[in-house]
C-alpha positions as CSV (number, residue, x, y, z in Angstrom):
1,M,30.0,11.1,5.9
2,T,28.7,13.8,3.5
3,K,32.2,15.2,3.0
4,K,33.5,11.7,2.3
5,L,30.8,11.0,-0.2
6,I,31.5,14.3,-2.0
7,R,35.2,13.5,-2.2
8,L,34.2,10.0,-3.6
9,E,31.9,11.6,-6.2
10,E,34.7,13.9,-7.3
11,S,37.3,11.1,-7.4
12,Q,38.7,10.0,-10.7
13,H,39.5,6.5,-9.5
14,Q,38.1,3.8,-11.6
15,A,36.5,2.0,-8.6
16,A,34.6,5.1,-7.5
17,P,31.4,4.6,-9.6
18,F,31.2,0.9,-8.4
19,L,31.6,2.0,-4.8
20,L,29.0,4.7,-5.1
21,G,26.6,2.2,-6.6
22,A,27.2,-0.3,-3.9
23,I,26.5,2.3,-1.2
24,T,22.9,2.8,-2.6
25,F,22.2,-0.8,-1.5
26,F,21.9,0.6,2.1
27,L,19.4,3.4,1.2
28,P,16.5,3.3,3.6
29,C,13.9,2.9,0.9
30,G,11.2,0.3,1.3
31,F,10.7,-0.2,-2.5
32,T,14.4,-0.6,-3.1
33,Q,14.8,-3.1,-0.3
34,S,11.8,-5.1,-1.4
35,M,13.3,-5.5,-4.9
36,Q,16.6,-6.5,-3.3
37,V,14.9,-9.2,-1.3
38,L,13.0,-10.3,-4.4
39,A,16.3,-10.6,-6.3
40,L,18.0,-12.5,-3.5
41,V,15.2,-15.1,-3.0
42,S,14.9,-15.7,-6.7
43,G,17.9,-18.0,-6.4
44,S,18.9,-17.1,-10.0
45,F,21.6,-14.7,-11.0
46,S,19.9,-13.9,-14.3
47,R,16.4,-13.5,-12.8
48,G,17.7,-11.4,-9.9
49,A,19.7,-9.2,-12.3
50,L,16.7,-8.8,-14.6
51,S,14.4,-7.8,-11.7
52,L,16.8,-5.1,-10.5
53,F,17.4,-3.9,-14.1
54,L,13.7,-3.5,-14.8
55,F,13.3,-1.8,-11.4
56,A,16.1,0.6,-12.2
57,L,14.7,1.2,-15.7
58,G,11.2,2.0,-14.3
59,T,12.4,4.4,-11.7
60,M,15.0,6.2,-13.8
61,P,12.6,8.7,-15.6
62,V,11.2,10.0,-12.3
63,L,14.6,10.2,-10.6
64,L,16.1,11.9,-13.6
65,V,13.4,14.5,-13.7
66,L,13.7,15.1,-9.9
67,G,17.5,15.4,-10.2
68,I,17.3,17.9,-13.1
69,A,14.6,19.9,-11.3
70,A,16.6,20.0,-8.0
71,T,19.7,21.2,-9.9
72,W,17.7,23.8,-11.8
73,A,16.0,25.0,-8.6
74,R,19.4,25.3,-6.8
75,D,21.0,27.2,-9.6
76,K,18.1,29.6,-9.9
77,K,17.6,29.9,-6.1
78,F,14.0,29.0,-6.7
79,G,12.6,28.7,-3.2
80,V,9.1,27.6,-4.4
81,F,10.5,24.2,-5.4
82,Q,11.6,23.5,-1.9
83,K,8.3,24.7,-0.4
84,V,6.3,22.5,-2.8
85,A,8.6,19.5,-2.0
86,G,8.1,20.2,1.8
87,I,4.3,20.3,1.4
88,L,4.3,17.1,-0.6
89,I,6.4,15.4,2.1
90,L,4.0,16.5,4.8
91,V,1.0,15.3,2.8
92,F,2.6,11.9,2.3
93,A,3.5,11.8,6.0
94,I,-0.1,12.4,7.0
95,F,-1.3,9.8,4.6
96,T,1.2,7.3,5.9
97,F,0.2,8.1,9.5
98,K,-3.4,7.6,8.7
99,S,-2.6,4.2,7.1
100,A,-0.8,3.2,10.2
101,L,-3.9,4.2,12.3
102,A,-6.1,2.0,10.0
103,L,-3.9,-1.0,10.8
104,K,-4.6,-0.3,14.5
105,G,-8.4,-0.1,13.8
106,V,-8.6,3.6,14.5
107,K,-11.3,5.3,12.5
108,N,-10.1,8.2,10.3
109,S,-11.5,10.2,7.5
110,V,-8.4,10.5,5.3
111,I,-9.0,10.7,1.6
112,S,-10.6,7.3,0.8
113,N,-9.5,5.0,-1.9
114,I,-11.1,5.0,-5.4
115,A,-13.3,2.0,-4.5
116,S,-14.9,3.8,-1.6
117,I,-16.4,6.4,-3.9
118,D,-17.4,3.8,-6.5
119,R,-21.1,3.2,-7.0
120,A,-20.6,-0.3,-5.9
121,A,-20.1,1.0,-2.3
122,E,-23.7,2.4,-2.4
123,K,-25.3,-1.0,-2.9
124,D,-27.8,-1.7,-0.1
125,N,-27.5,-5.4,0.8
126,S,-27.6,-6.5,-2.8
127,D,-24.7,-8.8,-2.2
128,V,-25.9,-10.0,1.2
129,S,-28.1,-13.0,2.0
130,S,-28.9,-14.0,5.5
131,N,-30.9,-16.4,7.7
132,Q,-31.1,-17.1,11.4
133,N,-27.9,-19.1,11.4
134,E,-25.6,-17.2,9.0
135,Q,-25.3,-14.2,6.8
136,K,-23.3,-14.3,3.6
137,I,-21.6,-11.2,2.3
138,E,-19.6,-10.9,-0.9
139,M,-16.9,-8.4,-1.8
140,S,-14.4,-8.3,-4.7
141,V,-10.8,-7.3,-4.6
142,T,-10.0,-5.6,-7.9
143,S,-7.4,-3.2,-9.3
144,R,-9.5,-0.3,-7.9
145,G,-9.6,-1.7,-4.3
146,F,-12.5,-3.2,-2.4
147,E,-15.9,-3.4,-4.2
148,P,-18.0,-2.6,-2.4
149,S,-16.0,-1.1,0.4
150,T,-19.0,-0.5,2.8
151,L,-20.9,-3.6,3.9
152,K,-23.9,-3.9,6.1
153,I,-24.2,-6.8,8.6
154,K,-26.5,-7.8,11.4
155,K,-25.5,-7.9,15.1
156,G,-25.1,-11.3,16.6
157,V,-25.4,-13.3,13.4
158,P,-22.3,-15.2,12.2
159,V,-20.8,-13.7,9.1
160,K,-19.5,-15.7,6.2
161,W,-17.5,-13.1,4.2
162,I,-16.7,-14.3,0.7
163,V,-13.8,-12.2,-0.6
164,K,-13.4,-12.7,-4.4
165,G,-9.8,-12.2,-5.5
166,V,-10.3,-10.8,-9.0
167,Q,-7.1,-8.7,-9.3
168,V,-5.1,-9.2,-6.2
169,S,-2.0,-6.9,-5.9
170,G,0.9,-6.7,-3.5
171,C,-1.1,-4.2,-1.4
172,T,-4.4,-6.1,-1.4
173,N,-3.1,-9.6,-1.0
174,K,-4.0,-9.4,2.7
175,I,-7.0,-8.1,4.6
176,I,-6.8,-7.1,8.2
177,I,-9.6,-6.5,10.7
178,P,-7.8,-5.1,13.7
179,I,-10.8,-4.9,16.1
180,L,-11.4,-8.6,15.6
181,G,-7.8,-9.7,15.5
182,I,-8.2,-11.1,12.0
183,A,-5.5,-11.2,9.3
184,K,-6.2,-13.2,6.2
185,N,-4.1,-13.7,3.1
186,I,-6.1,-13.2,-0.1
187,N,-5.6,-15.4,-3.1
188,S,-7.2,-15.4,-6.6
189,G,-10.7,-16.9,-6.4
190,E,-12.9,-17.2,-3.4
191,N,-11.5,-16.6,0.1
192,I,-13.7,-17.1,3.2
193,I,-13.5,-15.0,6.4
194,S,-15.8,-15.9,9.3
195,F,-16.6,-13.9,12.4
196,T,-19.6,-12.9,14.6
197,P,-20.3,-9.1,15.2
198,T,-21.2,-8.5,18.8
199,G,-21.9,-4.8,18.9
200,T,-23.7,-2.1,17.0
201,R,-20.8,-0.1,15.5
202,E,-18.5,0.3,12.6
203,I,-15.9,-2.4,12.0
204,P,-13.1,-1.0,9.8
205,F,-10.9,-3.3,7.7
206,S,-8.0,-2.6,5.4
207,C,-5.3,-4.1,3.2
208,G,-2.1,-5.2,4.8
209,M,-0.6,-1.7,4.3
210,G,-3.6,0.2,5.6
211,M,-3.9,2.1,2.3
212,V,-7.0,0.4,0.9
213,R,-9.8,0.6,3.4
214,G,-13.4,-0.5,4.0
215,K,-15.9,-1.0,6.8
216,F,-18.8,-3.0,8.1
217,L,-21.9,-1.2,9.4
218,V,-23.3,-3.4,12.2
219,E,-27.0,-3.0,12.6
C-alpha cells in the first residue's frame, strides 16, 4: 500500500490530489473521526463544511511544523528527533493507559489534573453539610477540572452529590464512578448524583475519558 501511495503522490494526474485527500477520511484518528461525525450529523452542507474547514485550519500549524521538522530531521540524519518523538509517544501511551485504568476504577498515581493541585482540593468539609439522614456535597466542573477534586464523606450515610456545571467541556460532560457503577451526564447548572458509601476506602471518579480525576475519602 505504501508503494501505491508513493506512486499516487508522484502522479501528475489531476485527480490525484482529490484521491489523496479522500484517503485521509480513513485515518485512525479519534479527533478527525469525531469532526467527521459532527459534520455528518449537522444535516447541513454549509455547517458541515465550515466545521471541517475550521478543524483543518486549527490543526494546520502544528501539522505543518511537524512535517517541516520531520523533513529537516531526515535530511540532516538527526537521530535525536526520532528519539524525542519515541519518548513522547511512550509518555502519551502511559498516560492513555492510566486514563483507561481510571475508567475501570483502578487507583493510580499518574500526573494529576490541574484541579487536583488547586487549593480548592485542600478544603476540609467546607462544602459538605450532613445530618443523620443525608450528607450534601458540592463540587464544580470548571475549565480547570473538578473543584475540589478530593471530597470527604461518611460511611453508611446517603450522599447527595451536587455537581455544578460551570464550564462543562467535551471531556467533563460525563462523570463516571466505576466502583459504584454510576455514569452521569453533566449539564450546565446543578446535577444531582446520589449513592451510599458502604466501606471505608477511597472511591475514585473521573470524566468520561478518564483524564480528569477525583476521589472520595470515606471515613
